[in-house]
C-alpha positions in Angstrom: -1.7 23.9 5.5 0.3 22.5 8.4 -0.4 18.8 8.6 1.0 18.6 12.1 3.5 15.9 11.1 6.6 17.7 12.1 8.7 15.4 14.4 6.3 12.5 14.0 7.9 9.1 13.4 6.5 7.4 10.3 7.3 3.9 9.1 6.6 3.0 5.5 6.8 -0.5 4.1 7.6 -1.4 0.5 9.3 2.0 0.2 11.9 1.4 -2.5 9.7 1.9 -5.6 6.3 2.9 -6.8 3.8 4.3 -4.3 6.1 3.7 -1.3 8.9 5.6 -2.9 6.5 8.5 -3.3 5.0 8.2 0.2 8.3 8.4 2.1 9.5 11.8 0.8 6.0 13.1 0.9 5.9 12.5 4.7 9.4 13.8 5.1 8.5 17.0 3.3 5.8 17.6 6.0 8.5 17.2 8.7 8.1 13.6 9.6 11.0 11.4 10.5 10.6 8.5 8.1 11.9 5.0 8.5 11.4 3.3 5.1 11.7 -0.5 4.8 12.3 -2.6 1.7 14.6 -5.4 0.5 16.7 -3.0 -1.5 17.1 0.6 -0.2 19.4 2.1 -2.8 16.6 4.2 -4.2 16.1 5.8 -0.8 19.6 7.2 -0.4 19.9 10.9 -0.2 16.3 11.7 0.5 16.3 14.2 3.4 14.4 13.0 6.4 14.2 9.4 5.2 16.2 6.5 6.7 16.2 3.3 4.7 16.2 -0.1 6.4 17.0 -3.2 4.4 14.5 -5.9 5.5 12.6 -8.8 4.0 9.0 -7.8 4.8 7.7 -11.2 3.5 9.5 -13.0 6.3 7.5 -13.6 9.4 9.8 -11.5 11.6 10.6 -8.9 8.9 7.9 -6.3 9.7 8.6 -6.4 13.5 12.3 -5.9 12.7 11.4 -2.7 10.8 9.2 -1.4 13.6 12.0 -2.2 16.2 14.5 -0.3 14.0 12.2 2.8 14.1 11.9 2.6 17.9 15.6 2.2 18.3 16.3 5.2 16.1 13.5 7.6 17.3 12.0 6.1 20.5 8.4 5.6 19.1 6.2 5.1 16.1 3.4 7.6 15.4 2.4 6.7 11.8 2.5 3.4 9.9 1.9 3.1 6.2 1.4 -0.5 5.2 2.3 -0.2 1.5 4.2 -3.4 0.7 2.4 -5.7 -1.7 2.7 -7.5 -5.0 0.6 -9.1 -7.7 1.2 -11.8 -10.2 -1.3 -11.9 -13.0 -3.2 -15.2 -13.2 -3.7 -15.7 -16.9 -5.1 -19.3 -16.3 -7.8 -18.1 -14.0 -9.0 -19.8 -10.8 -8.4 -23.4 -11.8 -4.8 -22.4 -12.7 -4.1 -20.7 -9.4 -2.8 -23.1 -6.8 -3.0 -23.0 -3.0 0.6 -22.0 -2.9 -0.1 -19.0 -5.1 -3.0 -17.9 -3.0 -0.8 -18.2 0.1 1.9 -16.1 -1.6 -0.6 -13.3 -2.3 -2.0 -13.4 1.2 1.5 -13.3 2.7 2.6 -10.3 0.6 -0.6 -8.3 0.7 -2.2 -9.2 4.0 0.1 -10.9 6.5 3.0 -8.5 6.1 0.5 -5.7 7.1 -0.9 -7.7 10.0 2.6 -8.3 11.4 3.7 -4.7 11.0 0.5 -3.4 12.5 0.8 -5.8 15.5 4.2 -4.4 16.3 3.4 -0.8 15.6 0.1 -0.7 17.7 2.0 -1.9 20.7 4.2 1.2 20.4 1.3 3.5 19.6 -0.6 2.5 22.6 2.3 3.5 24.8 2.3 7.0 23.2 -1.5 7.4 23.4 -2.4 7.1 19.8 -1.3 7.0 16.2 -2.4 6.7 12.6 -2.2 3.6 10.3 -2.8 3.9 6.6 -3.1 0.7 4.5 -2.6 0.6 0.8 -5.5 -1.6 -0.4 -6.8 -1.7 -4.0 -9.9 -1.4 -6.0 -9.4 -5.1 -6.7 -10.6 -5.7 -3.1 -14.2 -5.2 -4.4 -13.8 -4.9 -8.2 -12.9 -8.1 -10.1 -13.6 -7.8 -13.9 -11.9 -11.2 -14.4 -9.8 -13.8 -12.6 -6.5 -12.3 -13.4 -6.0 -10.9 -9.9 -8.2 -13.4 -8.0 -5.7 -14.1 -5.3 -4.5 -10.5 -5.0 -8.1 -9.2 -4.8 -8.9 -11.7 -2.0 -5.9 -10.6 0.0 -6.7 -6.9 -0.4 -10.3 -7.6 0.6 -9.0 -9.2 3.7 -6.9 -6.1 4.4 -9.9 -3.8 4.1 -11.9 -6.0 6.5 -9.0 -6.1 8.9 -8.7 -2.4 8.8 -12.3 -1.9 9.7 -12.0 -4.2 12.7 -8.9 -2.4 13.9 -10.6 1.0 13.6 -13.4 -0.1 15.9 -11.1 -1.8 18.4 -8.5 0.9 18.8 -10.4 4.0 18.0 -11.3 4.6 21.6 -7.5 4.4 22.4 -6.5 7.1 19.9 -5.4 5.0 17.0 -7.0 5.7 13.6 -6.9 3.1 10.8 -7.8 3.9 7.2 -7.3 2.5 3.7 -6.5 4.0 0.3 -7.6 1.9 -2.7 -5.9 2.9 -5.9 -6.9 1.8 -9.3 -4.2 1.3 -11.9 -1.1 3.4 -11.0 1.8 4.3 -13.3 4.3 2.0 -11.6 6.2 -1.1 -12.6 3.3 -3.2 -11.3 1.3 -2.1 -14.3 3.9 -0.7 -16.7 7.2 -2.6 -16.0 8.7 -5.5 -17.9 7.0 -8.0 -15.7 3.9 -5.9 -15.1 0.3 -6.4 -16.0 0.5 -5.0 -19.5 3.6 -7.0 -20.4 2.2 -10.2 -19.0 -1.1 -9.9 -20.9 0.9 -9.0 -24.1 3.0 -12.2 -23.8 -0.1 -14.3 -23.1 -2.2 -12.9 -25.9 0.4 -12.4 -28.6 0.1 -8.6 -29.0 2.4 -5.7 -28.3 2.5 -4.1 -24.9 0.7 -0.9 -25.9 -2.2 -2.9 -27.4 -2.3 -5.1 -24.4 -2.4 -2.1 -22.0 -5.2 -0.5 -24.0 -7.2 -3.7 -24.2 -6.9 -4.3 -20.4 -8.0 -0.8 -19.6 -10.9 -0.9 -22.0 -11.9 -4.3 -20.6 -12.2 -3.0 -17.1 -14.3 0.0 -18.1 -11.7 2.7 -18.8 -10.8 5.9 -16.8 -12.9 9.0 -16.7 -9.7 11.0 -16.6 -8.1 9.0 -19.5 -4.9 8.3 -17.6 -3.2 6.3 -14.9 -3.0 7.7 -11.3 0.5 8.8 -10.4 2.3 7.5 -7.3 2.6 11.0 -6.1 -1.2 11.5 -6.1 -1.6 8.4 -4.0 1.1 9.6 -1.7 -0.7 12.9 -1.2 -3.8 11.1 -0.1 -1.9 8.8 2.3 -0.1 11.8 3.8 -3.4 13.6 4.5 -4.8 10.5 6.2 -1.7 10.2 8.3 -2.3 13.7 9.7 -4.3 14.5 12.8 -5.9 17.2 10.8 -8.2 14.4 9.9 -8.4 13.2 13.5 -12.0 11.9 13.3 -11.6 9.9 10.1 -11.1 6.2 10.8 -12.4 3.0 9.4 -12.7 4.6 5.9 -11.5 3.5 2.5 -10.6 6.2 0.0 -10.7 5.3 -3.7 -8.3 7.0 -6.1 -8.8 5.5 -9.6 -9.4 8.2 -12.2 -13.1 7.3 -12.3 -12.6 3.6 -13.0 -15.3 2.6 -10.5 -18.6 3.8 -11.9 -21.0 2.7 -9.1 -21.9 4.7 -6.0 
């Protein structure tokens, strides 16, 4: 199926690893010209159709710099994928999570997207439309414990923000949707500083046991496995396409059946 992305200019934030590193080549494979931003862009080298831009997206002016780079290179922005984000597991719960830690989570998972969106929408309006896809999380509405209390609050803000944008800019040709993954097989979950390793250190068990305990504690997967970054990237790429031109203000869950409610 032709997704009508050939020649479209797509910006991807947080593109050097995990979901972002899967999204950038997925869009490029559909013919998009991808400008991919991250602090380190070594992993993006040699991917056809992808240009890496080294930028600190947590800085107030970082997201706008990335959008400006895309406009300088290609003259416009048609697609924005707000993927940059981070989580630090809060093993001491709410009372052990400071204002500064909440502010860090909001900056990484909400304000970076707000700033990139503000810059991109200005360009999209000049072109008569565009598509924005925000990487949210099931933690925006699913919190089995306080371990991701600040991250979940930031992702909930991102969902709400996306709904508002969809209403405001839908009449002007800009679609805004979210993808909410459950646990994905990336460093965020499986790396040396990821969720499983952090729980293992805090609880005095090995990483495999910690991973199994965490997954069991949140209800388990119907599929029995983590979602892959490539599966999330496929969903994001579809939402970026004008094949889904009347889909906006929606949130698509990809979690292996973790969420059991309707």
